[in-house]
Backbone as JSON, one array per atom type, in Angstrom:
{
  "sequence": "XXXXXXXXXXXXXXXXXXXXXXXXXXXXXXXXXXXXXXXXXXXXXXXXXXXXXXXXXXXXXXXXXXXXXXXXXXXXXXXXXXXXXXXXXXXXXXXXXXXXXXXXXXXXXXXXXXXXXXXXXXXXXXXXXXXXXXXXXXXXXXXXXXXXXXXXXXXXXXXXXXXXXXXXXXXXXXXXXXXXXXXXXXXXXXXXXXXXXXXXXXXXXXXXXXXXXXXXXXXXXXXXXXXXXXXXXXXXXXXXXXXXXXXXXXXXXXXXXXXXXXXXXXXXXXXXXXXXXXXXX",
  "N": [[-21.54, -16.84, -0.39], [-20.45, -14.38, 1.78], [-19.43, -10.97, 1.56], [-17.56, -7.9, 2.03], [-17.32, -4.65, 0.8], [-14.74, -2.32, 0.86], [-12.84, 0.75, 1.3], [-9.73, 2.54, 1.38], [-8.82, 5.74, 1.29], [-9.72, 5.67, -1.37], [-8.48, 3.45, -2.46], [-9.55, 0.38, -3.15], [-11.18, -2.61, -1.84], [-12.18, -6.06, -1.73], [-13.4, -7.62, 0.99], [-12.93, -10.58, 2.72], [-13.97, -12.85, 5.16], [-12.2, -15.27, 6.28], [-11.72, -16.37, 8.65], [-13.94, -16.89, 10.25], [-15.61, -18.12, 8.51], [-16.22, -20.74, 6.15], [-14.92, -20.51, 3.15], [-14.6, -21.86, 0.77], [-12.97, -21.49, -1.44], [-10.75, -22.47, -3.84], [-8.73, -21.41, -5.35], [-7.33, -18.54, -4.86], [-6.11, -16.59, -6.4], [-7.32, -16.79, -8.94], [-9.9, -16.18, -8.14], [-9.59, -13.49, -7.34], [-8.85, -12.28, -9.77], [-11.21, -12.63, -11.23], [-13.33, -11.43, -9.67], [-12.42, -8.9, -8.98], [-12.61, -7.52, -11.28], [-13.91, -4.68, -12.84], [-16.02, -4.51, -14.57], [-17.23, -7.02, -14.92], [-17.26, -8.18, -12.45], [-17.22, -7.64, -8.86], [-15.56, -5.49, -8.53], [-12.56, -4.04, -7.72], [-9.37, -3.05, -6.27], [-8.08, -5.09, -5.07], [-8.16, -8.13, -3.05], [-8.89, -8.66, 0.34], [-8.01, -10.93, 2.79], [-9.09, -12.31, 5.8], [-7.56, -14.08, 8.23], [-6.61, -16.76, 10.54], [-3.84, -16.49, 12.86], [-0.64, -17.67, 13.93], [1.34, -16.26, 15.08], [0.6, -13.7, 15.67], [-2.24, -11.64, 16.65], [-4.05, -11.88, 14.62], [-4.31, -12.47, 11.07], [-3.53, -10.9, 7.98], [-4.03, -11.18, 4.55], [-3.29, -10.12, 1.24], [-4.55, -10.08, -2.0], [-3.76, -9.11, -5.16], [-5.44, -7.43, -7.92], [-4.62, -8.66, -10.24], [-4.1, -11.19, -9.44], [-1.71, -11.66, -8.15], [0.27, -11.75, -5.1], [1.0, -9.38, -2.85], [3.37, -8.23, -0.33], [2.46, -6.46, 1.64], [-0.02, -3.92, 2.4], [-0.73, -0.64, 2.83], [-3.11, 0.94, 2.8], [-4.89, -1.14, 2.77], [-4.51, -2.43, 5.24], [-5.58, -0.63, 7.03], [-8.3, -0.75, 6.38], [-8.7, -3.43, 7.0], [-8.22, -3.43, 9.81], [-10.32, -1.79, 10.71], [-12.51, -3.35, 9.93], [-12.21, -5.8, 11.45], [-12.48, -4.84, 14.02], [-15.03, -3.5, 14.1], [-16.68, -5.56, 13.45], [-16.55, -7.21, 15.59], [-14.52, -9.12, 15.85], [-11.95, -8.71, 16.94], [-11.9, -6.81, 19.67], [-10.22, -4.48, 20.32], [-8.21, -1.55, 20.73], [-5.7, -1.47, 19.69], [-4.16, -3.62, 17.47], [-2.41, -6.56, 16.8], [-1.11, -7.6, 13.78], [-0.45, -10.15, 11.54], [1.45, -10.01, 8.62], [2.69, -10.31, 5.23], [4.93, -8.78, 5.34], [5.82, -8.86, 7.88], [4.94, -8.38, 11.4], [2.47, -6.04, 11.94], [1.15, -3.23, 13.69], [-1.74, -1.74, 13.87], [-3.36, 1.2, 15.16], [-6.45, 2.12, 16.42], [-8.54, 4.91, 15.87], [-11.16, 6.08, 17.52], [-14.64, 7.03, 17.43], [-17.45, 7.34, 19.18], [-17.58, 4.54, 19.21], [-17.15, 3.89, 16.6], [-14.84, 3.36, 14.01], [-12.95, 5.97, 13.06], [-10.54, 6.71, 11.96], [-7.31, 5.3, 11.25], [-4.2, 4.7, 12.7], [-1.06, 3.66, 11.71], [1.84, 1.95, 12.53], [4.33, 1.63, 10.42], [6.79, 0.56, 10.47], [10.4, 0.41, 9.93], [11.94, 2.09, 7.17], [13.5, 0.43, 4.43], [16.5, 0.71, 2.79], [18.64, -0.18, 1.29], [20.0, -1.48, -1.75], [19.84, -4.28, -2.05], [17.75, -4.79, -0.38], [15.5, -3.85, -1.57], [14.04, -5.56, -3.6], [16.87, -4.85, -5.83], [18.62, -5.5, -8.85], [22.01, -5.44, -10.22], [24.66, -2.99, -9.63], [25.94, -1.89, -6.37], [25.05, -3.99, -3.83], [24.83, -3.23, -1.18], [24.47, -0.53, -1.12], [22.63, 2.59, -1.07], [19.78, 3.53, -3.07], [19.37, 6.4, -4.19], [18.23, 9.16, -5.8], [19.21, 8.27, -8.27], [20.48, 7.78, -11.55], [18.43, 6.6, -14.18], [17.34, 4.79, -16.95], [14.62, 4.41, -19.07], [12.48, 3.36, -21.62], [13.6, 5.21, -23.47], [13.63, 7.43, -21.89], [15.27, 9.51, -19.59], [15.63, 9.28, -16.23], [15.52, 10.2, -12.72], [15.71, 8.14, -10.02], [14.59, 7.0, -6.8], [14.73, 4.52, -4.36], [12.83, 2.53, -2.1], [12.06, 0.1, 0.35], [9.1, -0.69, 1.94], [8.46, -2.98, 3.22], [7.38, -3.85, 0.97], [8.35, -3.26, -2.46], [9.32, 0.0, -3.69], [9.58, 2.54, -6.11], [10.52, 5.75, -6.41], [9.85, 8.8, -8.01], [10.67, 12.11, -8.5], [8.79, 14.75, -9.75], [7.9, 17.61, -11.81], [5.23, 18.2, -12.26], [2.57, 16.33, -11.37], [0.33, 15.85, -12.85], [0.98, 15.83, -15.45], [2.29, 13.57, -16.17], [3.13, 10.49, -17.72], [1.79, 8.12, -16.35], [0.89, 5.46, -16.66], [2.41, 4.5, -18.87], [5.19, 4.93, -18.18], [5.17, 3.94, -15.58], [4.33, 1.2, -15.81], [6.42, 0.2, -17.34], [8.66, 0.53, -15.66], [7.82, -1.01, -13.49], [8.0, -3.64, -14.47], [10.63, -3.84, -15.14], [13.81, -5.43, -15.6], [15.58, -4.84, -13.6], [14.19, -4.93, -11.27], [13.56, -7.61, -9.67], [11.37, -8.63, -8.27], [9.39, -7.14, -9.27], [7.98, -3.77, -9.04], [6.35, -1.11, -7.2], [5.49, 2.15, -8.37], [6.01, 5.51, -7.74], [5.02, 8.8, -8.46], [5.97, 11.96, -7.68], [5.18, 15.2, -6.63], [6.51, 17.99, -5.13], [5.01, 20.2, -2.97], [5.28, 21.93, -0.72], [7.31, 22.23, 2.27], [5.9, 20.55, 3.9], [3.99, 19.23, 2.44], [3.05, 17.1, -0.19], [2.15, 16.02, -3.5], [0.92, 13.06, -5.05], [0.96, 10.49, -7.49], [0.3, 7.1, -8.28], [1.56, 4.05, -9.57], [0.56, 0.9, -9.11], [2.05, -2.17, -8.39], [0.97, -5.0, -10.04], [-1.62, -4.07, -10.2], [-2.08, -1.52, -11.43], [-2.67, 1.98, -12.17], [-3.74, 3.49, -9.21], [-6.02, 5.06, -6.85], [-4.78, 5.63, -4.5], [-1.99, 4.79, -2.36], [-0.81, 3.39, 0.46], [1.67, 2.36, 1.55], [3.25, 3.34, -0.46], [2.96, 6.11, -0.13], [4.32, 6.4, 2.28], [6.92, 5.63, 1.48], [7.42, 7.69, -0.35], [7.58, 9.97, 1.29], [9.8, 9.35, 2.86], [11.77, 9.44, 0.87], [11.59, 12.15, -0.08], [12.28, 13.49, 2.23], [14.9, 12.56, 2.65], [16.11, 13.69, 0.45], [16.02, 16.26, 1.22], [13.86, 17.84, 0.54], [11.49, 17.99, 1.83], [10.15, 18.18, 5.21], [9.96, 15.79, 7.94], [7.39, 15.26, 8.61], [4.6, 14.99, 6.85], [1.89, 15.86, 4.71], [0.34, 13.82, 2.45], [-1.04, 14.19, -0.61], [-3.42, 12.55, -2.44], [-5.21, 11.13, -5.24], [-7.45, 9.89, -4.16], [-7.74, 10.98, -1.64], [-6.27, 12.23, 1.45], [-3.24, 11.36, 3.18], [-1.59, 11.3, 6.29], [1.75, 11.34, 6.98], [4.44, 10.44, 9.02], [7.85, 10.4, 9.66], [9.66, 9.2, 12.07], [12.43, 10.54, 13.69], [13.59, 9.51, 15.95], [13.11, 6.69, 16.45], [13.21, 5.77, 13.9], [10.98, 4.8, 12.65], [8.16, 4.73, 10.42], [5.1, 6.36, 10.42], [1.7, 6.11, 9.57], [-1.34, 7.76, 9.02], [-4.77, 7.58, 8.37], [-8.06, 7.46, 6.85], [-10.57, 4.84, 6.78], [-13.11, 3.22, 5.01], [-16.3, 1.66, 4.98], [-18.08, 0.46, 2.27], [-20.2, -1.18, 1.21], [-22.0, -4.24, 1.94], [-22.39, -7.59, 0.74], [-23.58, -10.57, -0.99], [-22.21, -13.29, -2.63], [-23.53, -15.28, -5.13], [-22.77, -17.14, -6.95]],
  "CA": [[-20.36, -16.27, 0.28], [-20.64, -12.98, 2.12], [-18.25, -10.12, 1.38], [-17.74, -6.49, 2.31], [-16.51, -3.77, -0.02], [-14.19, -1.23, 1.66], [-11.76, 1.49, 0.65], [-8.9, 3.46, 2.14], [-8.5, 6.83, 0.36], [-10.05, 5.29, -2.75], [-7.87, 2.15, -2.77], [-10.7, -0.41, -2.71], [-10.93, -4.02, -1.59], [-13.21, -7.03, -1.37], [-12.96, -8.2, 2.26], [-13.49, -11.91, 2.97], [-13.67, -13.36, 6.5], [-11.86, -16.69, 6.25], [-11.53, -16.79, 10.04], [-15.2, -17.38, 10.8], [-16.42, -18.73, 7.46], [-15.6, -21.64, 5.19], [-15.16, -19.8, 1.89], [-14.7, -22.81, -0.34], [-12.22, -21.0, -2.6], [-9.55, -23.29, -4.03], [-7.72, -20.62, -6.05], [-7.59, -17.13, -4.55], [-5.66, -15.76, -7.52], [-8.38, -16.8, -9.93], [-11.03, -15.46, -7.55], [-9.3, -12.05, -7.4], [-8.92, -11.83, -11.17], [-12.62, -12.62, -11.67], [-14.25, -10.55, -8.96], [-11.91, -7.52, -8.94], [-12.94, -6.9, -12.56], [-14.91, -3.64, -12.59], [-17.15, -4.65, -15.49], [-17.89, -8.31, -14.81], [-17.21, -8.65, -11.06], [-17.57, -6.63, -7.86], [-14.71, -4.34, -8.82], [-11.69, -3.66, -6.61], [-7.93, -3.13, -6.52], [-7.57, -6.33, -4.51], [-8.96, -8.89, -2.09], [-8.33, -8.8, 1.68], [-8.41, -12.15, 3.48], [-8.92, -12.32, 7.24], [-7.19, -15.45, 8.54], [-5.99, -16.93, 11.85], [-2.39, -16.37, 12.9], [0.04, -18.34, 15.03], [2.38, -15.37, 15.58], [-0.03, -12.43, 16.03], [-3.65, -11.84, 17.0], [-4.82, -12.16, 13.42], [-3.47, -12.4, 9.87], [-4.08, -10.28, 6.77], [-3.43, -11.45, 3.23], [-3.78, -9.29, 0.14], [-4.4, -10.61, -3.35], [-3.97, -8.03, -6.12], [-6.44, -7.66, -8.96], [-4.07, -9.57, -11.26], [-3.9, -12.5, -8.83], [-0.45, -11.73, -7.41], [0.12, -11.52, -3.66], [2.04, -8.5, -2.31], [3.72, -8.46, 1.08], [1.72, -5.59, 2.54], [-0.79, -2.84, 1.79], [-1.02, 0.33, 3.86], [-4.53, 1.26, 2.81], [-5.6, -2.38, 3.07], [-4.47, -2.78, 6.67], [-6.53, 0.24, 7.73], [-9.61, -1.36, 6.16], [-8.67, -4.67, 7.77], [-8.37, -3.12, 11.23], [-11.69, -1.3, 10.92], [-13.44, -4.48, 9.78], [-12.15, -6.77, 12.54], [-13.0, -4.19, 15.23], [-16.46, -3.2, 14.04], [-17.42, -6.81, 13.35], [-16.43, -7.93, 16.84], [-13.53, -10.19, 15.81], [-11.02, -8.3, 17.98], [-12.39, -5.54, 20.21], [-9.1, -3.77, 20.95], [-7.85, -0.35, 19.97], [-4.45, -1.78, 19.01], [-4.27, -5.01, 17.02], [-1.21, -7.08, 16.13], [-1.55, -8.24, 12.53], [0.58, -10.81, 10.74], [1.41, -9.72, 7.19], [3.86, -10.8, 4.53], [6.05, -7.9, 5.65], [6.05, -8.94, 9.32], [3.82, -8.01, 12.26], [2.12, -4.61, 11.93], [0.2, -2.95, 14.77], [-2.56, -0.54, 13.68], [-4.06, 1.77, 16.32], [-7.73, 2.65, 15.96], [-9.02, 6.19, 16.39], [-12.6, 5.81, 17.61], [-15.62, 8.08, 17.76], [-18.71, 6.66, 19.5], [-17.49, 3.13, 18.86], [-16.92, 3.74, 15.15], [-13.45, 3.66, 13.63], [-12.92, 7.14, 12.18], [-9.24, 6.71, 11.29], [-6.39, 4.28, 11.77], [-2.78, 5.06, 12.67], [-0.32, 2.41, 11.54], [3.3, 1.97, 12.58], [4.72, 0.87, 9.24], [8.14, 0.04, 10.66], [11.52, 1.17, 9.39], [12.18, 1.97, 5.73], [14.72, -0.3, 4.05], [17.02, 1.58, 1.73], [19.73, -0.78, 0.52], [19.6, -2.07, -3.03], [19.48, -5.69, -1.86], [16.52, -4.87, 0.39], [14.34, -3.38, -2.35], [15.42, -5.71, -4.08], [17.26, -4.46, -7.17], [19.83, -6.12, -9.38], [23.06, -4.52, -10.66], [25.14, -2.05, -8.63], [26.38, -2.34, -5.07], [23.86, -4.42, -3.08], [24.8, -2.59, 0.14], [24.35, 0.93, -1.31], [21.28, 3.14, -1.24], [19.39, 3.98, -4.41], [18.79, 7.71, -3.94], [18.48, 10.1, -6.9], [20.09, 7.52, -9.17], [20.1, 7.85, -12.96], [17.74, 5.39, -14.63], [16.82, 5.0, -18.3], [13.54, 3.51, -19.45], [11.71, 3.85, -22.78], [14.29, 6.39, -23.99], [13.52, 8.54, -20.94], [16.29, 9.53, -18.54], [14.96, 9.66, -15.0], [16.22, 10.03, -11.46], [14.85, 7.33, -9.16], [15.0, 6.68, -5.43], [13.99, 3.29, -4.05], [12.6, 2.23, -0.69], [11.15, -0.98, 0.68], [8.3, -0.57, 3.15], [7.93, -4.34, 3.25], [7.19, -4.09, -0.46], [9.26, -2.36, -3.17], [8.82, 1.25, -4.25], [10.49, 3.37, -6.9], [9.96, 7.1, -6.29], [10.37, 9.74, -9.0], [10.24, 13.49, -8.27], [8.39, 15.39, -11.01], [7.45, 19.0, -11.68], [3.77, 18.25, -12.26], [2.08, 14.94, -11.41], [-0.79, 15.74, -13.8], [1.51, 15.78, -16.81], [3.15, 12.39, -16.23], [2.58, 9.27, -18.33], [1.87, 7.16, -15.25], [0.73, 4.09, -17.15], [3.52, 4.12, -19.73], [6.45, 4.85, -17.44], [4.97, 3.08, -14.42], [4.32, -0.22, -16.18], [7.76, -0.15, -17.83], [9.54, 0.38, -14.51], [7.33, -2.14, -12.69], [8.44, -4.91, -15.04], [12.05, -3.76, -15.51], [14.63, -6.53, -15.11], [16.3, -4.41, -12.4], [13.35, -5.21, -10.11], [13.2, -9.02, -9.84], [10.05, -8.87, -7.69], [8.61, -6.01, -9.78], [7.96, -2.67, -8.07], [5.39, -0.02, -7.27], [6.15, 3.36, -8.86], [5.36, 6.73, -7.26], [5.39, 10.07, -9.09], [5.78, 12.87, -6.55], [5.39, 16.64, -6.81], [6.66, 18.65, -3.83], [4.26, 21.46, -2.88], [6.05, 22.71, 0.24], [8.07, 21.37, 3.18], [5.02, 19.64, 4.62], [2.92, 18.78, 1.55], [3.39, 16.59, -1.52], [1.1, 15.36, -4.28], [1.45, 11.81, -5.56], [0.2, 9.5, -8.27], [0.98, 5.83, -8.06], [1.33, 2.85, -10.39], [0.74, -0.2, -8.17], [2.46, -3.47, -8.9], [-0.1, -5.98, -10.12], [-2.95, -3.44, -10.21], [-2.16, -0.38, -12.34], [-2.8, 3.23, -11.42], [-4.79, 3.48, -8.19], [-6.3, 6.37, -6.26], [-3.93, 5.84, -3.34], [-1.14, 3.68, -1.92], [-0.31, 3.76, 1.78], [3.11, 2.12, 1.64], [3.87, 4.26, -1.41], [3.02, 7.43, 0.5], [5.41, 6.32, 3.25], [8.16, 5.63, 0.71], [7.6, 9.01, -0.94], [8.01, 10.91, 2.33], [11.18, 8.99, 3.18], [12.63, 9.94, -0.21], [11.63, 13.62, -0.12], [13.03, 13.93, 3.4], [16.31, 12.27, 2.4], [16.57, 14.66, -0.55], [15.86, 17.58, 1.85], [12.81, 18.6, -0.13], [10.42, 18.15, 2.82], [10.43, 17.75, 6.57], [9.61, 14.39, 8.15], [5.95, 15.16, 8.84], [4.14, 15.45, 5.53], [0.58, 15.47, 4.2], [0.44, 13.3, 1.08], [-2.31, 14.38, -1.32], [-3.63, 11.54, -3.47], [-6.5, 11.3, -5.92], [-8.53, 9.39, -3.32], [-7.77, 11.64, -0.34], [-4.99, 12.57, 2.05], [-2.63, 10.55, 4.23], [-0.58, 11.99, 7.09], [2.89, 10.46, 7.16], [5.5, 10.95, 9.89], [9.04, 9.56, 9.77], [10.19, 9.57, 13.39], [13.89, 10.48, 13.73], [14.05, 8.83, 17.16], [13.13, 5.23, 16.29], [13.31, 5.5, 12.46], [9.74, 4.2, 12.15], [7.25, 5.57, 9.64], [3.71, 6.22, 10.86], [0.71, 6.55, 8.58], [-2.69, 7.95, 9.55], [-5.75, 7.86, 7.33], [-9.38, 6.91, 7.06], [-10.99, 3.6, 6.12], [-14.56, 3.32, 4.87], [-17.1, 0.54, 4.48], [-18.95, 0.91, 1.19], [-21.41, -2.0, 1.29], [-21.81, -5.68, 2.09], [-23.23, -8.34, -0.18], [-23.44, -12.02, -1.0], [-21.96, -13.88, -3.95], [-24.43, -16.43, -5.29], [-22.24, -18.13, -7.89]],
  "C": [[-20.59, -14.79, 0.52], [-19.32, -12.22, 1.95], [-18.6, -8.7, 1.81], [-16.8, -5.7, 1.41], [-16.07, -2.59, 0.85], [-13.17, -0.46, 0.84], [-11.01, 2.32, 1.67], [-8.37, 4.5, 1.16], [-8.66, 6.4, -1.1], [-9.41, 4.0, -3.22], [-8.85, 1.1, -2.25], [-10.44, -1.91, -2.74], [-12.23, -4.79, -1.36], [-12.7, -7.75, -0.12], [-13.7, -9.51, 2.5], [-13.02, -12.41, 4.34], [-13.47, -14.87, 6.42], [-11.61, -17.23, 7.65], [-12.79, -17.45, 10.58], [-16.08, -18.08, 9.77], [-15.59, -19.68, 6.61], [-15.92, -21.09, 3.8], [-15.28, -20.74, 0.7], [-14.0, -22.34, -1.6], [-10.94, -21.81, -2.72], [-8.41, -22.49, -4.65], [-8.02, -19.14, -5.84], [-7.15, -16.2, -5.67], [-6.73, -15.66, -8.59], [-9.6, -16.03, -9.43], [-10.82, -13.95, -7.68], [-9.41, -11.54, -8.83], [-10.36, -11.71, -11.65], [-13.41, -11.51, -11.0], [-13.73, -9.13, -8.76], [-12.2, -6.79, -10.25], [-14.1, -5.92, -12.37], [-16.1, -3.68, -13.55], [-17.94, -5.94, -15.26], [-17.89, -8.88, -13.39], [-17.7, -7.58, -10.11], [-16.83, -5.33, -8.17], [-13.89, -3.93, -7.62], [-10.24, -3.68, -7.08], [-7.35, -4.43, -5.98], [-8.55, -6.96, -3.55], [-8.2, -8.94, -0.76], [-8.89, -10.06, 2.31], [-8.11, -12.01, 4.96], [-8.73, -13.77, 7.66], [-6.64, -15.54, 9.96], [-4.47, -16.83, 11.75], [-1.82, -17.11, 14.1], [1.1, -17.45, 15.67], [1.85, -13.99, 15.98], [-1.49, -12.7, 16.37], [-4.49, -12.26, 15.81], [-3.92, -11.96, 12.2], [-4.24, -11.74, 8.72], [-3.31, -10.74, 5.55], [-4.08, -10.54, 2.21], [-3.54, -10.04, -1.16], [-4.72, -9.47, -4.31], [-4.99, -8.43, -7.19], [-5.93, -8.6, -10.06], [-3.77, -10.96, -10.7], [-2.6, -12.64, -8.08], [-0.68, -11.37, -5.95], [1.25, -10.65, -3.14], [2.28, -8.79, -0.83], [2.81, -7.68, 2.02], [0.93, -4.58, 1.73], [-1.22, -1.88, 2.89], [-2.49, 0.71, 3.95], [-5.36, 0.03, 3.19], [-5.62, -2.69, 4.56], [-5.36, -1.85, 7.49], [-7.95, -0.3, 7.59], [-9.75, -2.63, 7.0], [-8.93, -4.41, 9.25], [-9.78, -2.64, 11.56], [-12.68, -2.46, 10.89], [-13.41, -5.39, 11.01], [-12.66, -6.16, 13.85], [-14.51, -4.05, 15.18], [-17.31, -4.46, 13.87], [-17.17, -7.74, 14.53], [-15.42, -9.06, 16.83], [-12.45, -9.94, 16.86], [-11.43, -6.91, 18.45], [-11.28, -4.85, 21.01], [-8.73, -2.58, 20.09], [-6.49, -0.46, 19.3], [-4.44, -3.27, 18.72], [-2.96, -5.43, 16.37], [-1.64, -7.94, 14.96], [-0.36, -8.86, 11.82], [0.38, -10.45, 9.27], [2.64, -10.35, 6.53], [5.1, -9.97, 4.77], [6.38, -7.91, 7.14], [4.8, -8.53, 10.1], [3.66, -6.5, 12.28], [1.05, -4.38, 12.99], [-0.56, -1.65, 14.49], [-3.25, -0.12, 14.97], [-5.32, 2.46, 15.83], [-8.05, 3.97, 16.65], [-10.54, 6.14, 16.34], [-13.41, 7.06, 17.91], [-16.96, 7.41, 17.93], [-18.72, 5.21, 19.02], [-17.26, 2.84, 17.39], [-15.48, 4.13, 14.85], [-13.45, 4.81, 12.63], [-11.61, 7.23, 11.4], [-8.38, 5.63, 11.93], [-4.97, 4.8, 11.61], [-1.97, 3.76, 12.66], [1.17, 2.67, 11.63], [3.78, 1.05, 11.47], [6.14, 0.32, 9.34], [9.2, 0.93, 10.02], [11.62, 1.01, 7.87], [13.48, 1.22, 5.48], [15.24, 0.33, 2.76], [18.12, 0.95, 0.88], [19.2, -1.49, -0.73], [19.13, -3.53, -2.87], [18.16, -5.85, -1.1], [15.3, -4.49, -0.42], [13.5, -4.54, -2.89], [15.59, -5.18, -5.5], [18.52, -5.21, -7.57], [20.82, -5.02, -9.78], [23.52, -3.64, -9.48], [25.55, -2.71, -7.33], [25.17, -2.74, -4.22], [23.73, -3.76, -1.72], [24.73, -1.07, 0.07], [22.89, 1.34, -1.4], [21.04, 3.54, -2.7], [18.64, 5.3, -4.23], [19.22, 8.65, -5.06], [19.46, 9.5, -7.91], [19.58, 7.61, -10.6], [19.52, 6.51, -13.4], [17.13, 5.69, -16.0], [15.78, 3.95, -18.62], [12.77, 4.14, -20.61], [12.29, 5.15, -23.35], [14.15, 7.62, -23.11], [14.61, 8.4, -19.89], [15.66, 10.1, -17.28], [15.94, 9.61, -13.84], [15.27, 9.29, -10.52], [15.46, 7.2, -7.77], [14.12, 5.52, -4.98], [13.98, 2.99, -2.56], [11.76, 0.97, -0.61], [10.44, -0.64, 1.98], [7.66, -1.93, 3.43], [7.57, -4.8, 1.87], [7.97, -3.01, -1.21], [8.59, -1.13, -3.75], [9.93, 1.98, -4.98], [9.87, 4.75, -7.0], [10.66, 8.04, -7.27], [9.81, 11.13, -8.7], [9.96, 14.14, -9.62], [7.94, 16.81, -10.75], [5.94, 19.1, -11.55], [3.22, 16.83, -12.41], [0.97, 14.75, -12.45], [-0.32, 15.65, -15.25], [2.44, 14.58, -17.02], [2.41, 11.23, -16.9], [2.71, 8.14, -17.3], [1.81, 5.72, -15.75], [1.94, 3.64, -17.97], [4.8, 3.92, -18.97], [6.32, 3.87, -16.26], [5.03, 1.61, -14.76], [5.69, -0.68, -16.66], [8.72, -0.35, -16.67], [9.13, -0.83, -13.66], [7.94, -3.46, -13.17], [9.89, -4.89, -15.5], [12.83, -4.91, -14.87], [15.4, -6.15, -13.85], [15.5, -4.66, -11.12], [12.84, -6.65, -10.22], [11.85, -9.39, -9.24], [9.03, -7.83, -8.19], [8.58, -4.9, -8.73], [6.75, -1.78, -8.27], [6.16, 1.24, -7.7], [5.34, 4.58, -8.44], [5.92, 7.95, -7.98], [5.0, 11.17, -8.1], [6.11, 14.31, -6.93], [5.44, 17.29, -5.43], [5.95, 20.0, -3.87], [4.96, 22.43, -1.92], [6.72, 21.73, 1.2], [7.2, 20.34, 3.89], [3.89, 19.06, 3.77], [3.5, 18.27, 0.24], [2.13, 16.06, -2.18], [1.71, 14.12, -4.91], [0.45, 11.07, -6.42], [1.01, 8.21, -8.22], [0.55, 4.78, -9.09], [1.62, 1.66, -9.48], [1.07, -1.49, -8.9], [1.28, -4.43, -8.88], [-1.5, -5.41, -10.18], [-3.07, -2.4, -11.31], [-2.26, 0.9, -11.54], [-3.98, 3.13, -10.48], [-4.94, 4.87, -7.6], [-5.41, 6.67, -5.06], [-3.08, 4.61, -3.1], [-0.49, 4.1, -0.62], [1.19, 3.55, 1.93], [3.87, 3.03, 0.69], [3.99, 5.67, -0.86], [4.15, 7.48, 1.53], [6.76, 6.4, 2.54], [8.46, 7.01, 0.14], [8.11, 10.02, 0.08], [9.44, 10.61, 2.76], [12.13, 9.58, 2.14], [12.72, 11.46, -0.2], [12.37, 14.18, 1.09], [14.53, 13.71, 3.2], [16.91, 13.25, 1.4], [16.46, 16.1, -0.05], [14.88, 18.48, 1.1], [11.61, 18.81, 0.78], [10.97, 17.87, 4.21], [9.99, 16.29, 6.7], [8.13, 14.19, 8.51], [5.26, 15.81, 7.65], [2.72, 14.96, 5.26], [0.75, 15.05, 2.74], [-0.94, 13.39, 0.44], [-2.38, 13.38, -2.47], [-5.0, 11.76, -4.11], [-7.66, 10.87, -5.05], [-8.64, 10.04, -1.96], [-6.37, 11.84, 0.19], [-4.55, 11.55, 3.08], [-1.59, 11.39, 4.96], [0.54, 10.99, 7.39], [3.94, 11.16, 8.03], [6.63, 9.94, 9.94], [9.78, 10.0, 11.02], [11.71, 9.45, 13.41], [14.44, 9.71, 14.93], [14.16, 7.32, 16.95], [13.18, 4.79, 14.83], [12.06, 4.85, 11.89], [8.91, 5.23, 11.39], [5.83, 5.3, 10.11], [2.77, 6.83, 9.84], [-0.65, 6.66, 9.25], [-3.64, 8.3, 8.42], [-7.06, 7.17, 7.65], [-9.53, 5.54, 6.39], [-12.52, 3.62, 6.12], [-15.16, 2.0, 4.39], [-18.07, 1.07, 3.44], [-20.28, 0.15, 1.21], [-21.03, -3.45, 1.54], [-22.77, -6.39, 1.15], [-22.97, -9.83, -0.07], [-23.26, -12.49, -2.43], [-22.78, -15.16, -4.06], [-23.86, -17.48, -6.24], [-20.79, -17.89, -8.17]]
}
């Protein structure tokens, strides 16, 4: 079985072409748990599957390292778009992609036929409690700067769905946060029936933030595209930033714009191919 290892700002994936190849995998969850292991497998935050679609030009599925399947992945879809273009599956600069969060249309930024960056219209942020989803409270109310207690810590959280759930926390210094302890506790809190991603955000200025992320089903990762989008929506709503913001992550930077005209969030960032290989067993 052939595979390609790719990453988007350090968020790394095993890419499998199920469109043109018979993979022979009966359990993708078990496959992801085995081969995403960084000591005994290839090592990755997740697996990207390229599949046919009946509602778009092509379909992307993501399987997390723990075997769970999220709705969408911002860094993953940039890798996906680069792969399908450079491998001749779809030779278009804009590609309609079916995802668990609906149809997403990444636009490729090319240089001499090579994908240098990908701009993705991530759609509109969903802000109501029932859309996150969260239990308790008014299902038709927003969760913005709301008091939240976890592990004897009193926090202020703001929640956004970008097709997948995010809980954003503004902090003074992202380097002094217990990302694993607080992140894992919030991820599995009963208030989030589908679990949640957790973003810790430090505002640098009106156009720059720093972020660390605890990804649902993965743990702390070097980047999260949908999380960066959620973070900018929250900081803009709290009037801590403008709507065009550079998000600095451990794996690199993402440019996020929340358009006031159509309410859509756009993400621009790089995607890189690391290597290709073949699994023999």
